[in-house]
SEVEXKE-842506 format. One line per 3 residues: number of its first residue (from 0); their letters; for each residue z, y, x of N, C-alpha, C. Coordinates in Angstrom, 1 decimal. Each point is the difference from the previous one (the first is absolute). Layout:
residues N
NUM) a) Z,Y,X,Z,Y,X,Z,Y,X  ...
end
This chain:
residues 295
0) xxx) 13.7,29.6,10.2,-0.3,0.3,1.4,-0.8,-1.1,0.5  -1.1,0.3,0.7,-0.9,-1.0,0.6,0.6,-0.4,1.4  0.4,-1.3,0.1,0.6,-0.5,1.3,-1.1,-0.7,0.8
3) xxx) -1.2,-0.1,-0.4,-1.0,-0.7,0.7,-0.5,0.9,1.2  -0.4,-0.6,1.2,-0.5,0.7,1.1,-1.4,0.6,-0.4  -0.4,1.0,0.7,-1.3,0.6,-0.3,-1.1,-1.0,0.0
6) xxx) -0.9,0.1,-1.0,-1.1,-1.0,-0.1,0.3,-1.3,-0.6  1.3,-0.4,-0.1,0.3,-1.3,-0.6,-0.4,-0.1,-1.5  0.3,1.1,-0.7,-0.4,0.0,-1.4,-1.5,-0.2,-0.2
9) xxx) -0.8,0.6,0.8,-1.4,-0.1,-0.1,-0.5,-1.5,0.3  0.6,-0.6,1.0,-0.3,-1.3,0.4,0.4,-1.0,-1.2  1.2,0.3,-0.5,0.5,-0.9,-1.1,-1.0,0.2,-1.2
12) xxx) -0.4,1.2,-0.3,-0.9,0.2,-1.1,-1.3,-0.8,0.2  -0.5,0.1,1.2,-1.3,-0.7,0.3,0.1,-1.5,-0.1  1.1,-0.6,0.5,0.2,-1.4,0.0,0.2,-0.4,-1.5
15) xxx) 0.8,0.7,-0.7,0.3,-0.3,-1.4,-1.3,0.0,-0.8  -0.8,1.0,0.2,-1.3,0.2,-0.8,-0.9,-1.2,0.4  -0.1,-0.4,1.2,-0.8,-1.1,0.4,0.4,-1.3,-0.6
18) xxx) 1.3,-0.3,0.0,0.5,-1.2,-0.6,-0.2,0.0,-1.5  0.2,1.2,-0.7,-0.2,0.1,-1.4,-1.4,-0.3,-0.4  -1.0,0.6,0.8,-1.4,-0.2,-0.3,-0.4,-1.5,0.2
21) xxx) 0.6,-0.7,1.0,-0.3,-1.4,0.2,0.5,-0.8,-1.3  1.2,0.3,-0.5,0.6,-0.7,-1.0,-0.6,0.3,-1.4  -0.2,1.3,-0.2,-0.4,0.5,-1.3,-1.5,0.3,-0.1
24) xxx) -0.7,0.0,1.1,-1.5,0.3,0.0,-0.3,1.5,0.1  -1.3,0.3,0.2,-0.4,1.4,0.1,0.3,0.9,-1.2  0.1,-0.7,-1.2,0.4,0.8,-1.2,1.5,0.0,-0.3
27) xxx) 0.7,-0.5,1.0,1.5,-0.1,-0.2,0.7,1.3,-0.4  -0.2,1.1,0.8,0.6,1.2,-0.4,-0.3,0.5,-1.4  -1.3,-0.1,-0.4,-0.4,0.4,-1.3,0.6,-0.9,-1.1
30) xxx) 0.0,-1.3,0.3,0.6,-0.9,-1.0,1.4,0.2,-0.2  0.7,0.3,1.2,1.5,0.1,-0.1,0.3,1.3,-0.8  -0.7,1.1,0.3,0.3,1.2,-0.8,-0.3,-0.2,-1.5
33) xxx) -1.0,-0.8,-0.3,-0.2,-0.2,-1.4,1.0,-0.9,-0.6  0.4,-1.0,0.7,1.0,-1.0,-0.5,1.3,0.8,-0.3  0.5,0.8,1.0,1.3,0.6,-0.2,-0.1,1.3,-0.8
36) xxx) -1.2,0.7,0.0,-0.1,1.3,-0.6,-0.4,0.0,-1.4  -0.6,-1.1,-0.5,-0.5,0.0,-1.4,1.2,-0.1,-1.0  0.0,0.9,-0.9,1.2,-0.1,-1.0,-0.2,-1.2,-0.9
39) xxx) 1.1,-0.3,-0.6,0.0,-1.1,-1.0,1.1,-1.0,0.2  0.3,-0.8,-1.0,1.1,-1.0,0.2,-0.4,-1.1,1.0  1.0,-0.5,0.7,-0.2,-1.1,1.0,0.7,-1.3,-0.5
42) xxx) -0.4,-1.1,0.6,0.7,-1.2,-0.3,1.4,0.0,0.5  0.1,0.7,1.2,1.3,-0.1,0.7,0.5,1.4,0.3  1.2,0.3,-0.4,0.6,1.3,0.3,0.4,0.1,1.4
45) xxx) 0.4,1.3,0.5,0.4,0.2,1.4,1.1,-0.8,0.5  0.9,-0.5,-0.9,1.1,-0.8,0.4,-0.2,-1.5,0.0  -1.2,-0.4,-0.3,-0.2,-1.5,0.0,-0.2,-0.6,1.4
48) xxx) 0.6,-1.2,0.1,0.0,-0.7,1.3,-1.4,-0.2,0.6  -1.0,-0.2,-0.8,-1.4,-0.3,0.5,-0.5,1.2,0.8  0.4,1.2,-0.4,-0.4,1.2,0.8,0.6,0.0,1.4
51) xxx) 1.3,-0.4,0.0,0.7,0.0,1.3,-0.7,-1.0,1.0  -0.2,-1.2,-0.6,-0.6,-1.1,0.9,-1.4,0.3,0.4  -0.8,0.4,-0.9,-1.4,0.3,0.4,-0.2,1.2,0.8
54) xxx) 0.9,0.9,0.0,-0.1,1.2,0.8,0.6,-0.1,1.4  0.4,-1.1,0.4,0.7,-0.2,1.3,-1.0,-0.7,1.0  0.2,0.3,1.2,-0.8,-0.5,1.1,0.2,-1.5,0.1
57) xxx) 1.0,-0.6,-0.5,0.2,-1.4,0.0,-1.1,-0.8,-0.6  -0.8,0.7,-0.9,-1.1,-0.6,-0.6,-1.1,-0.5,1.0  0.0,0.6,1.1,-1.0,-0.5,1.1,0.4,-1.5,0.3
60) xxx) 1.2,-0.3,0.2,0.5,-1.3,0.3,-0.1,-0.9,-1.3  0.4,0.5,-1.1,0.0,-0.8,-1.2,-1.4,-0.4,-0.4  -1.0,0.9,0.1,-1.3,-0.3,-0.4,-0.6,-1.1,0.9
63) xxx) 0.2,0.0,1.3,-0.5,-1.0,0.9,0.7,-1.3,-0.3  1.3,0.0,-0.2,0.7,-1.2,-0.4,-0.5,-0.6,-1.3  -0.3,0.8,-0.9,-0.6,-0.4,-1.3,-1.3,-0.8,0.1
66) xxx) -0.9,0.5,0.9,-1.2,-0.6,0.2,0.2,-1.4,0.6  0.9,-0.2,0.9,0.3,-1.3,0.6,0.5,-0.9,-1.0  1.0,0.4,-0.8,0.6,-0.9,-1.0,-1.0,-0.3,-1.1
69) xxx) -0.8,0.9,-0.5,-1.0,-0.2,-1.0,-1.0,-1.0,0.4  -0.3,-0.1,1.3,-1.1,-0.9,0.5,0.4,-1.4,-0.1  1.2,-0.3,-0.3,0.5,-1.4,0.0,-0.3,-0.7,-1.4
72) xxx) -0.6,0.7,-0.9,-0.5,-0.7,-1.2,-1.5,-0.2,0.2  -0.4,-1.3,0.1,-1.4,-0.3,0.4,-1.0,0.7,-0.9  0.2,0.1,-1.3,-0.9,0.6,-0.9,-0.1,1.5,0.2
75) xxx) 1.1,0.7,0.2,0.0,1.4,0.3,-0.7,0.3,1.4  0.3,-0.8,0.9,-0.6,0.1,1.4,-1.5,-0.2,-0.1  -0.5,-1.0,-0.8,-1.4,-0.2,-0.1,-0.7,1.2,-0.7
78) xxx) 0.6,0.6,-1.0,-0.5,1.1,-0.7,-0.1,1.2,1.0  1.0,0.3,0.8,0.0,1.1,0.9,-1.1,-0.3,1.1  -0.1,-1.2,0.5,-0.9,-0.3,1.1,-1.5,0.2,-0.5
81) xxx) -0.2,-0.4,-1.2,-1.4,0.0,-0.5,-0.4,1.4,-0.6  0.9,0.8,-0.5,-0.4,1.1,-0.8,0.6,1.4,0.5  1.1,0.0,0.8,0.6,1.3,0.2,-0.7,0.8,1.1
84) xxx) -0.6,-0.7,1.0,-0.7,0.7,1.1,1.0,0.7,0.9  1.3,-0.6,0.1,1.0,0.7,0.8,-0.3,-0.1,1.5  -0.8,-0.9,0.4,-0.3,-0.1,1.5,-1.1,1.1,0.3
87) xxx) -1.0,0.0,-0.9,-1.1,1.0,0.2,0.4,1.4,-0.2  1.0,0.3,-0.9,0.4,1.3,-0.3,1.5,0.0,-0.3  0.8,-0.3,1.0,1.5,-0.1,-0.2,0.6,1.4,-0.4
90) xxx) -0.5,1.1,0.6,0.6,1.3,-0.3,-0.4,0.4,-1.4  -1.2,-0.4,-0.5,-0.4,0.3,-1.3,0.9,-0.7,-1.1  0.3,-1.2,0.3,0.8,-0.8,-0.9,1.4,0.6,0.0
93) xxx) 0.6,0.4,1.2,1.3,0.6,0.0,0.0,1.3,-0.8  -1.1,0.8,0.2,0.0,1.3,-0.7,-0.1,-0.2,-1.5  -0.7,-1.0,-0.5,-0.1,-0.2,-1.4,1.4,-0.5,-0.5
96) xxx) 0.7,-0.8,0.7,1.3,-0.5,-0.4,1.0,1.1,0.0  0.0,0.9,1.1,1.0,1.0,0.0,-0.3,1.1,-1.1  -1.2,0.2,-0.3,-0.3,1.0,-1.1,0.5,-0.6,-1.3
99) xxx) -0.2,-1.3,-0.3,0.4,-0.6,-1.2,1.6,0.1,-0.1  0.7,-0.3,1.1,1.4,0.1,-0.1,0.5,1.4,-0.2  -0.7,1.0,0.6,0.4,1.4,-0.2,-0.3,0.4,-1.4
102) xxx) -1.1,-0.3,-0.6,-0.3,0.4,-1.4,1.0,-0.6,-1.0  0.2,-1.3,0.2,0.9,-0.7,-1.0,1.5,0.4,0.2  0.4,0.4,1.2,1.4,0.4,0.3,0.2,1.4,-0.4
105) xxx) -0.9,0.9,0.4,0.3,1.4,-0.2,-0.9,0.8,-0.9  -1.1,-0.6,-0.4,-1.0,0.7,-0.8,0.2,0.1,-1.4  -0.7,0.8,-0.8,0.1,0.1,-1.4,-0.3,-1.4,-0.7
108) xxx) 0.7,-0.2,-1.1,-0.1,-1.3,-0.6,-1.5,-0.4,-0.3  -0.8,1.0,-0.5,-1.4,-0.4,-0.3,-0.7,-0.4,1.3  0.2,0.6,1.1,-0.6,-0.4,1.2,0.4,-1.3,0.5
111) xxx) 1.3,-0.3,-0.1,0.6,-1.3,0.4,-0.6,-1.1,-0.9  -0.2,0.2,-1.3,-0.5,-1.0,-0.8,-1.5,-0.2,0.3  -0.7,1.0,0.3,-1.4,-0.1,0.3,-0.2,-0.8,1.4
114) xxx) 0.9,0.3,0.9,0.0,-0.7,1.3,0.2,-1.5,-0.2  0.9,-0.4,-0.9,0.2,-1.4,-0.3,-1.2,-0.6,-0.7  -0.6,0.7,-0.9,-1.2,-0.5,-0.7,-1.1,-0.2,1.0
117) xxx) -0.2,0.8,1.0,-1.0,-0.1,1.0,0.2,-1.3,0.8  1.3,-0.2,0.4,0.3,-1.2,0.8,-0.2,-1.2,-0.8  0.4,0.0,-1.3,-0.2,-1.2,-0.8,-1.5,-0.3,-0.2
120) xxx) -0.8,1.0,-0.1,-1.5,-0.2,-0.1,-0.5,-0.7,1.3  0.4,0.5,1.1,-0.4,-0.7,1.3,0.5,-1.4,0.0  1.2,-0.3,-0.4,0.5,-1.3,0.0,-0.8,-0.9,-0.9
123) xxx) -0.6,0.5,-1.1,-0.8,-0.8,-0.9,-1.3,-0.5,0.6  -0.4,0.6,1.1,-1.2,-0.4,0.7,0.2,-1.0,1.2  1.3,-0.2,0.3,0.3,-0.8,1.2,0.4,-1.4,-0.4
126) xxx) -0.9,-0.9,0.2,0.2,-1.4,-0.3,-0.8,-0.8,1.0  0.4,-1.3,0.1,-0.7,-0.9,0.9,0.7,-1.3,0.2  -0.3,-0.7,1.1,0.5,-1.3,0.2,0.5,-0.1,1.5
129) xxx) 1.1,-0.6,0.2,0.5,-0.1,1.4,-0.8,-1.1,0.7  0.3,-0.1,1.3,-0.6,-1.0,0.8,0.4,-1.4,-0.4  1.1,-0.1,-0.7,0.5,-1.3,-0.6,-0.6,-0.3,-1.4
132) xxx) -0.8,0.9,-0.5,-0.6,-0.2,-1.3,0.8,0.5,-1.2  1.1,0.8,0.3,0.8,0.5,-1.0,-0.5,1.4,-0.5  -0.1,0.1,-1.4,-0.5,1.3,-0.5,1.1,1.0,0.0
135) xxx) -0.4,1.3,0.2,1.0,1.1,0.0,-0.7,1.2,-0.8  0.9,0.8,-0.5,-0.4,1.2,-0.7,1.1,1.1,0.2  -0.4,1.1,0.6,1.0,1.0,0.3,0.7,0.6,-1.3
138) xxx) -0.6,-0.2,-1.1,0.6,0.4,-1.3,1.0,-0.9,-0.5  0.2,-1.2,0.6,0.9,-1.0,-0.5,1.4,0.6,0.1  0.7,0.1,-1.2,1.4,0.6,0.0,1.0,-0.7,1.0
141) xxx) -0.2,-1.3,0.2,0.9,-0.8,0.9,-0.2,0.5,1.4  -1.3,0.1,0.4,-0.3,0.5,1.3,0.4,1.4,0.2  -0.3,0.8,-1.0,0.4,1.5,0.1,1.5,0.1,0.2
144) xxx) 0.8,-0.9,-0.7,1.4,0.1,0.1,0.5,-0.3,1.4  -0.7,-1.0,0.7,0.4,-0.3,1.3,-0.2,1.2,1.0  -1.1,0.6,-0.1,-0.3,1.2,0.8,1.0,1.0,-0.3
147) xxx) 0.4,0.2,-1.2,0.9,1.0,-0.4,1.4,-0.2,0.6  0.5,-1.2,-0.3,1.4,-0.3,0.5,0.1,0.0,1.5  -1.0,-0.5,0.7,0.0,0.0,1.4,0.1,1.5,0.5
150) xxx) -0.8,0.8,-0.6,0.0,1.4,0.4,1.3,0.7,-0.3  0.6,-0.2,-1.2,1.2,0.6,-0.4,1.1,-0.4,1.0  0.1,-1.3,0.3,1.0,-0.5,0.9,-0.1,0.6,1.4
153) xxx) -1.2,0.0,0.5,-0.1,0.5,1.4,0.2,1.5,0.1  -0.5,0.8,-1.0,0.2,1.4,0.0,1.5,0.3,-0.1  0.7,-0.7,-0.8,1.5,0.2,-0.2,0.7,-0.4,1.3
156) xxx) -0.3,-1.2,0.6,0.6,-0.4,1.2,-0.2,1.0,1.1  -1.2,0.5,0.1,-0.3,1.0,1.1,0.8,1.3,-0.2  0.1,0.4,-1.3,0.8,1.2,-0.2,1.4,-0.1,0.3
159) xxx) 0.6,-1.2,-0.4,1.4,-0.2,0.2,0.4,-0.1,1.5  -1.0,-0.5,0.8,0.3,-0.1,1.4,-0.4,1.2,0.8  -1.1,0.6,-0.3,-0.6,1.1,0.8,0.0,1.4,-0.7
162) xxx) 0.3,0.0,-1.3,-0.1,1.3,-0.7,1.1,1.0,0.4  -0.4,1.3,-0.2,1.0,1.0,0.4,1.2,0.0,-0.9  -0.2,-0.4,-1.3,1.1,0.0,-1.0,0.0,-1.3,-0.8
165) xxx) 0.5,-1.1,0.5,-0.1,-1.2,-0.8,0.7,0.1,-1.3  -0.5,-0.8,-1.0,0.4,0.1,-1.3,1.3,-0.8,-0.2  0.9,0.3,-1.0,1.1,-0.8,-0.3,-0.5,-1.1,-0.9
168) xxx) 1.0,-0.9,-0.5,-0.4,-1.1,-0.8,-0.8,0.4,-1.3  0.5,1.0,-0.6,-0.6,0.5,-1.2,-1.4,0.5,0.2  -0.2,0.7,1.2,-1.3,0.6,0.3,-1.0,-1.1,0.4
171) xxx) 0.5,-1.1,0.6,-0.9,-1.1,0.3,-0.5,-0.7,-1.3  0.9,-0.2,-0.9,-0.5,-0.5,-1.3,-0.9,1.0,-0.7  0.3,1.2,0.1,-0.9,1.1,-0.6,-1.4,0.0,0.6
174) xxx) -0.1,-0.3,1.3,-1.3,0.0,0.7,-0.8,-1.2,-0.6  0.6,-1.2,-0.1,-0.7,-1.1,-0.6,-0.5,0.3,-1.4  0.9,0.7,-0.8,-0.4,0.4,-1.4,-1.1,1.0,0.0
177) xxx) 0.0,0.9,0.9,-1.1,1.0,0.1,-1.3,-0.6,0.3  0.0,-1.0,1.0,-1.2,-0.7,0.3,-0.5,-0.8,-1.1  0.9,-0.5,-0.8,-0.4,-0.8,-1.2,-0.9,0.8,-0.9
180) xxx) 0.3,1.3,-0.1,-0.7,0.9,-0.9,-1.5,0.0,0.4  -0.2,0.1,1.3,-1.4,0.0,0.6,-0.6,-1.4,-0.2  0.7,-1.1,0.2,-0.5,-1.3,-0.1,-0.5,-0.3,-1.4
183) xxx) 0.7,0.4,-1.0,-0.4,-0.2,-1.4,-1.4,0.7,-0.3  -0.2,1.1,0.6,-1.2,0.7,-0.2,-1.2,-0.7,0.7  0.3,-0.8,1.0,-1.0,-0.8,0.7,-0.2,-1.4,-0.6
186) xxx) 0.6,-0.3,-1.1,-0.2,-1.2,-0.7,0.9,-1.1,0.3  1.2,0.3,0.6,1.1,-1.0,0.2,0.9,0.1,-1.1  0.1,-1.1,-0.9,0.7,0.2,-1.3,1.5,0.0,0.2
189) xxx) 0.6,-0.7,1.0,1.4,-0.1,0.0,0.5,0.1,1.4  -0.1,1.2,0.7,0.4,0.2,1.3,1.5,0.0,0.1  0.6,-0.3,1.1,1.5,0.1,0.2,0.4,1.4,-0.1
192) xxx) 1.2,0.3,-0.5,0.5,1.3,-0.1,1.3,0.3,0.7  0.5,-1.0,0.8,1.1,0.3,0.9,-0.1,-1.0,1.1  0.9,0.2,1.0,-0.1,-0.8,1.2,0.3,-1.5,-0.2
195) xxx) 0.8,-0.4,-0.9,0.3,-1.4,-0.4,-1.3,-0.6,-0.5  -0.7,0.7,-0.9,-1.2,-0.5,-0.6,-1.1,-0.1,1.1  0.0,1.0,0.9,-1.0,0.0,1.1,0.2,-1.2,0.9
198) xxx) 1.2,-0.3,0.3,0.3,-1.2,0.9,-0.4,-1.3,-0.7  0.3,-0.1,-1.3,-0.4,-1.2,-0.8,-1.5,-0.2,0.0  -0.7,1.1,-0.2,-1.4,-0.1,-0.1,-0.7,-0.4,1.3
201) xxx) 0.5,0.6,1.1,-0.5,-0.3,1.3,0.3,-1.5,0.3  1.2,-0.5,-0.3,0.3,-1.4,0.2,-0.9,-0.9,-0.8  -0.4,0.4,-1.2,-0.9,-0.8,-0.9,-1.3,-0.2,0.6
204) xxx) -0.5,0.9,0.9,-1.3,-0.1,0.6,0.0,-0.9,1.2  1.2,-0.3,0.5,0.1,-0.7,1.4,-0.9,-1.2,0.1  -0.1,-0.8,-1.0,-0.7,-1.3,0.1,-1.5,0.3,0.1
207) xxx) -0.5,1.2,-0.3,-1.4,0.3,0.0,-0.4,0.6,1.3  0.9,0.3,0.9,-0.3,0.8,1.1,-0.1,-0.8,1.3  -1.0,0.4,0.8,-0.3,-0.7,1.3,-0.9,0.9,0.8
210) xxx) 0.0,-0.1,1.3,-0.9,0.8,0.8,-1.3,-0.8,0.2  -1.1,0.6,-0.5,-1.3,-0.6,0.3,-0.5,0.6,1.3  -1.1,-0.5,0.4,-0.6,0.5,1.3,-0.4,1.5,-0.2
213) xxx) -0.4,0.3,-1.2,-0.3,1.5,-0.2,1.3,0.8,0.1  1.1,-0.5,-0.5,1.3,0.8,0.1,0.4,0.2,1.4  -0.1,-1.1,0.8,0.4,0.1,1.4,-0.9,0.9,0.8
216) xxx) -1.3,0.0,-0.4,-1.0,0.9,0.7,0.3,1.4,-0.4  0.4,0.2,-1.2,0.3,1.4,-0.5,1.3,0.5,0.8  1.0,-0.9,0.1,1.2,0.4,0.7,-0.3,0.4,1.5
219) xxx) -0.9,-0.8,0.6,-0.4,0.3,1.4,-0.7,1.4,0.1  -0.9,0.2,-1.0,-0.7,1.3,0.0,0.9,1.2,-0.2  1.0,-0.2,-0.9,0.9,1.1,-0.3,1.0,0.3,1.1
222) xxx) 0.4,-1.1,0.7,1.1,0.2,0.9,-0.5,0.1,1.5  -1.1,-0.7,0.3,-0.4,0.0,1.4,-1.3,0.8,0.3  -0.8,0.2,-1.1,-1.2,0.7,0.2,-0.2,1.1,-1.1
225) xxx) 0.9,0.9,-0.1,0.0,0.9,-1.1,-1.1,1.1,0.2  -0.5,0.5,-1.1,-1.0,1.1,0.1,0.6,1.4,0.2  0.7,0.1,1.2,0.7,1.2,0.3,-0.4,0.4,1.4
228) xxx) -0.1,1.3,0.4,-0.3,0.4,1.3,1.0,-0.5,1.0  -0.5,-0.1,1.3,0.8,-0.6,1.1,1.3,0.8,0.1  0.0,1.3,-0.2,1.2,0.8,0.2,1.1,-0.3,-1.0
231) xxx) -0.5,-0.5,-1.2,1.0,-0.3,-1.1,0.5,-1.4,0.0  -0.5,-0.8,1.0,0.4,-1.5,0.0,1.5,-0.2,0.2  0.6,0.8,0.8,1.5,-0.2,0.2,0.8,0.2,-1.2
234) xxx) -0.1,1.2,-0.7,0.7,0.2,-1.2,-0.4,-0.9,-1.1  -1.3,-0.4,-0.1,-0.4,-0.9,-1.0,0.6,-1.4,0.3  0.2,-0.4,1.2,0.6,-1.2,0.4,1.4,-0.1,-0.5
237) xxx) 0.7,1.2,0.0,1.4,0.0,-0.5,0.0,-0.1,-1.5  -0.9,0.6,-0.7,-0.1,-0.2,-1.4,-0.4,-1.4,-0.4  -0.9,-0.6,0.8,-0.4,-1.4,-0.3,1.2,-1.0,0.2
240) xxx) 0.8,0.2,1.1,1.1,-0.8,0.2,1.1,0.2,-1.1  0.1,1.2,-0.5,0.9,0.2,-1.1,-0.5,-0.7,-1.3  -1.3,0.0,-0.2,-0.5,-0.6,-1.2,0.2,-1.5,0.1
243) xxx) -0.2,-0.6,1.1,0.3,-1.5,0.2,1.5,-0.3,-0.3  0.8,0.9,0.5,1.5,-0.3,-0.1,0.4,0.0,-1.5  -0.7,0.7,-0.9,0.3,0.0,-1.4,-0.3,-1.3,-0.7
246) xxx) -0.9,-0.8,0.6,-0.5,-1.2,-0.7,1.1,-1.0,-0.1  0.0,-0.8,-1.1,0.9,-1.2,0.0,-0.4,-0.9,1.1  1.0,-0.7,0.5,-0.2,-0.9,1.2,-1.1,-1.0,-0.3
249) xxx) -0.1,-0.6,-1.2,-1.1,-0.9,-0.3,-1.3,0.6,0.1  -0.1,1.3,-0.4,-1.3,0.7,0.0,-0.5,0.2,1.4  0.9,0.4,0.9,-0.4,0.2,1.4,-0.4,-1.3,0.7
252) xxx) 0.7,-1.1,-0.4,-0.4,-1.3,0.5,-1.3,-0.4,-0.4  -0.3,0.2,-1.3,-1.4,-0.4,-0.5,-1.1,0.8,0.7  0.3,1.2,0.3,-1.0,0.9,0.7,0.0,-0.2,1.5
255) xxx) 1.0,-0.9,0.5,0.1,-0.2,1.4,0.3,1.3,0.8  0.9,0.7,-0.6,0.5,1.3,0.7,1.4,-0.3,0.6  0.1,0.2,1.3,1.3,-0.2,0.6,1.1,0.9,-0.4
258) xxx) 1.2,-0.5,-0.2,1.1,0.8,-0.4,1.2,-0.3,1.0  0.6,1.1,0.5,1.1,-0.1,0.9,1.1,0.9,-0.6  1.0,-0.6,-0.7,1.0,0.8,-0.7,0.7,1.0,1.0
261) xxx) 0.3,-0.4,1.2,0.7,0.9,0.9,-0.9,1.2,0.4  -1.3,-0.3,0.2,-1.0,1.0,0.4,-0.1,1.0,-1.2  0.0,-0.6,-1.2,-0.2,0.9,-1.2,1.2,1.0,-0.1
264) xxx) 1.2,-0.5,0.2,1.2,0.9,-0.1,0.0,1.0,1.1  -0.4,-0.4,1.3,0.1,0.9,1.1,-1.2,0.9,0.2  -1.2,-0.5,-0.4,-1.2,0.8,0.3,-0.8,0.4,-1.2
267) xxx) -0.3,-1.0,-0.9,-0.9,0.2,-1.1,0.5,1.1,-0.9  1.3,-0.2,-0.5,0.5,0.9,-0.9,0.2,1.4,0.5  0.5,0.2,1.2,0.1,1.4,0.6,-1.4,0.6,0.2
270) xxx) -0.9,-0.7,0.5,-1.4,0.5,0.1,-0.6,0.4,-1.3  0.1,-0.9,-1.0,-0.5,0.4,-1.3,0.7,1.2,-0.6  1.3,0.1,0.2,0.7,1.2,-0.5,-0.5,1.3,0.7
273) xxx) -0.2,-0.1,1.3,-0.5,1.1,0.8,-1.4,0.4,-0.4  -0.9,-0.9,-0.2,-1.4,0.3,-0.3,-0.1,0.6,-1.4  0.8,-0.6,-1.0,-0.1,0.6,-1.3,0.7,1.4,0.0
276) xxx) 1.0,0.2,0.8,0.6,1.3,0.0,-1.1,1.0,0.6  -0.7,-0.4,1.0,-1.0,0.9,0.6,-1.1,0.3,-1.0  -0.5,-1.1,-0.8,-1.0,0.3,-1.0,0.6,0.9,-1.1
279) xxx) 1.2,-0.2,-0.4,0.6,0.9,-1.0,0.0,1.5,0.5  0.3,0.2,1.3,0.0,1.3,0.6,-1.4,0.7,0.0  -1.0,-0.8,0.5,-1.3,0.6,0.1,-0.7,0.3,-1.3
282) xxx) 0.4,-0.8,-1.0,-0.6,0.1,-1.3,0.7,1.0,-0.9  1.2,0.5,0.4,0.8,0.9,-0.9,-0.7,1.3,-0.3  -0.8,0.6,0.9,-0.7,1.3,-0.4,-1.1,-0.3,-1.0
285) xxx) -0.6,-1.2,0.1,-1.1,-0.3,-1.0,0.7,-0.2,-1.4  1.1,-0.6,-0.1,0.7,-0.2,-1.2,0.5,1.3,-0.6  0.5,0.9,0.8,0.5,1.3,-0.4,-1.2,0.9,-0.6
288) xxx) -1.2,-0.2,0.6,-1.1,0.8,-0.4,-0.4,-0.2,-1.5  0.4,-1.1,-0.6,-0.3,-0.2,-1.4,1.3,-0.1,-0.8  1.1,0.5,0.6,1.2,0.0,-0.8,0.7,-1.3,-0.2
291) xxx) -0.4,-1.0,0.8,0.6,-1.4,-0.1,1.2,-0.1,1.0  1.1,-0.5,-0.5,1.1,-0.2,0.9,0.6,-1.4,-0.3  0.6,-0.5,1.0,0.7,-1.3,-0.1,1.3,0.2,-0.7
294) x) 0.3,-1.0,-0.8,1.3,0.0,-0.8,1.1,-0.3,1.0
end
């Protein structure tokens, strides 16, 4: 039985379609149908934790938090600033990333492997020197591993705090193991496969991490001057605050981002929960259209 007031379903569909197009690009619906509809074996079955995490609206917060954390490695930040074009085409970069995650998480194994090969080919062309004279190469396994573990950690943190169905301990370890499958295809030889290994690997990078001027500029851009319409600034602000709240204390200090624990408990978390719930609701018809459901 439809309990929505007249016209509400149409409004929801329009908002959901607009958000999906922003995140997945103009070819999003066609790509999604192909990803989910093409027969063949997948890397991950329907019961795998990676499907639950990547299919939840908490990824909006996790993705933003991942960008902030990843920026704290000077070599990674230099590569992004010089080669990614995220300021000139932020939505294009988001769309490419979301498509890669969708293909590797839900798509046929052949398509997932091809997507990883394309990314690795791009990484092979990204190299340069930082302002301090340090050389970097995006294909460096050590640098790739930093980007990977920062992403896995923040995606999982976001899901456990804002996801509709947080994972149990076994599921959390399973998510790290699932992501390790993708990491190996991208040229990371020994990615962590459980939460203990993830924590150890993150700690091992701590001595290399600091906020450069580029990292702080990126944080200001993402948090204070985001590429979103004025009407979306308020909900985006809630997502941004949630993303900052997921960062380790040392990381927010490096980026000079204020943290008020009381405010986070009373305001940030409830607002983040409300916005992700709203996103989950407006995007549900889009998910159902291709037969995708949250676990």
